[in-house]
N, C-alpha and C positions, 0 to 999 in steps of 0.2 A: 602762218602770219603773212608771208609774202603773197600767197594766193589771195588772201583777203584784201591786201593792198592793191593788187592788180584788179580785182573785181570792183572795188570802190573807185579806183582811177577810171576804169572803163565806163562805169555807170555815170559818173560825174561829167566826163568828157563827152559822152553821148548826149546827156541832158543839155550841155552847153551847145552842142551842134544843133539839136532839135529846136532850142529856143532861138538860136540865130536864124534858122530856116524860117521860123515863124516871124521873126523881126523883119527879115527881108521881104516877105510876102505882105505883111500888114503895115509896116512903117516906112518902107522905102518910098521916096517921092515927096518927102517933106511933111508927111503926116505925123503929128505928135499927139500922143494920147495921154490923158491924165491917168495916173496909176494910184497915187496916194495924195489925198487932199484933206486937210483938217481946217474946218471953217472956211475962210476965204484964202487960206494959204496953200499953194501948190507945194507939196513936199517932194514927190518923185513923179516925173513924167517918163514916158517911153518915147524916145526920139532916136531915129536911125542916123548913124554916121559911119563913115569908113575911115579907119585909122591905118595909115600906111607906115607908121613908125612904131616905136615902142611906147612905154607908158608916157602919157601926156604928149603924145606925138613926137617925142624925142627921136632923133635919127630918121625922121620922115623921109621916105624915098630910098632908104638904104636897105632894101628888101633882103638881099643875100646876107648882109651883115646881121640883121635881126634874126633871120632864120638860123644862121650858123651859131650865133651867140646863144639863142634860146635852146637850141639842141644841145650844145656843149654844157650849158648850165643845168639842164634837166638831167643829163647823164651823170654829171659830177654829183649833183644833189641826191639822186636816187642811189648811187653807189655808196655815198657817205652815210645816208640814213640806214640802208640795209646793213652796212658793215657795223655801225655803231648802235643801232636801236632795233635790231632784228626781233628781239623778244619783248618789245614794248608796244602793246596795243595802241595806246594813245599816240605815240610818236609815229607809228605806221599809218594810222588813220589821218592824222594831220598832214603827214607827208604826202599821202595819196591825194589829199585836197590840193596841195601845192602843185604836184605833178600833173593832175588832171587839168587844172587851169592852164598850165604851161602847154600841155598837149592840145587843149581846145583852141587856144590862140595860134599855136604852131600850125595846126590843120588849116585854119583860115589863111595864114600867110602863104603856105605852100599851094593850097587849092585855088584861091582867088586873088592872092597878091595883097590883101589887106585884112585887117581884123574888123569884124562887124561889132560895133558898140551900140547900145540902145538904152541904158539906164542913165537918166539925167536927174541929178539932185537939184531941185529948184529952190530949196530952202536957203541955200547959199551957193555961190558960184563955184562949181567944181567940174572936172573933166567928165565927159560921158564915158561910161564903162560897160562891162558885160558880166555875165555869170562866171565866166572863167577868171576874170579879174577878182571877183568876190572870193572864189575858191582859193586863189593864190594868197590874197591878203589875209583872209580869216585863217587859213591853214598856217601861214607864217606866224601870225600873232599867237595862235594857240600853241604851236610848236615851241616858240620862244618862251612862253609862260611855262610850258611843261618842262623844258630843258632847264630853265633858270630856277624853278621852284619845286619841281617834283621828281625829276629823273635821278638826281643825286641821292635822294633819301633812301632809295632801295639799294644803292650800290655802296653806301658808306659802311665801312667796317665798324662794328660795335665791339669795343674791347671786352674781354671776358671779365667777370666779376673778380676772379681770383688772381688776375694778372697783377704782378707787382713790378714796380719800377726798379731797375738795377742802377745802383749809384756807384761811384768810384770811392766812396768812403770806406 
């Protein structure tokens, strides 16, 4: 199961890096491309931006802090998941998504000093983000749903039919 998690993590992190290479080549320099449009409404555009901070540019310019924090968070998260959900395929897959997104953005921070973002939701005003951010967000949401609604079902003990309650009477 851990090998499967490592493979999924590597594939998603590599996909993130390849998409970012494409975004730098095709979108850098202020070119914005329509990606999804319905009727006259632009839904999603591809717009290049460089994020020197964390989510929503929080901690902008604090590169070593964001690198250290992201690394520590990834290690703690991976250890926790492996320790507690080693035998759960869904938990391992969802965790691989989260970890791959963290690694994808961490690679950018270490390699070039900022994170390449390119997905711009035009339907409403929202931060520009990337595939790694999607992996983290979707992975966390699915993991939360799994842990809250499904993981306890298989671990709950079901009392035997013949078990009787002992009373003090």
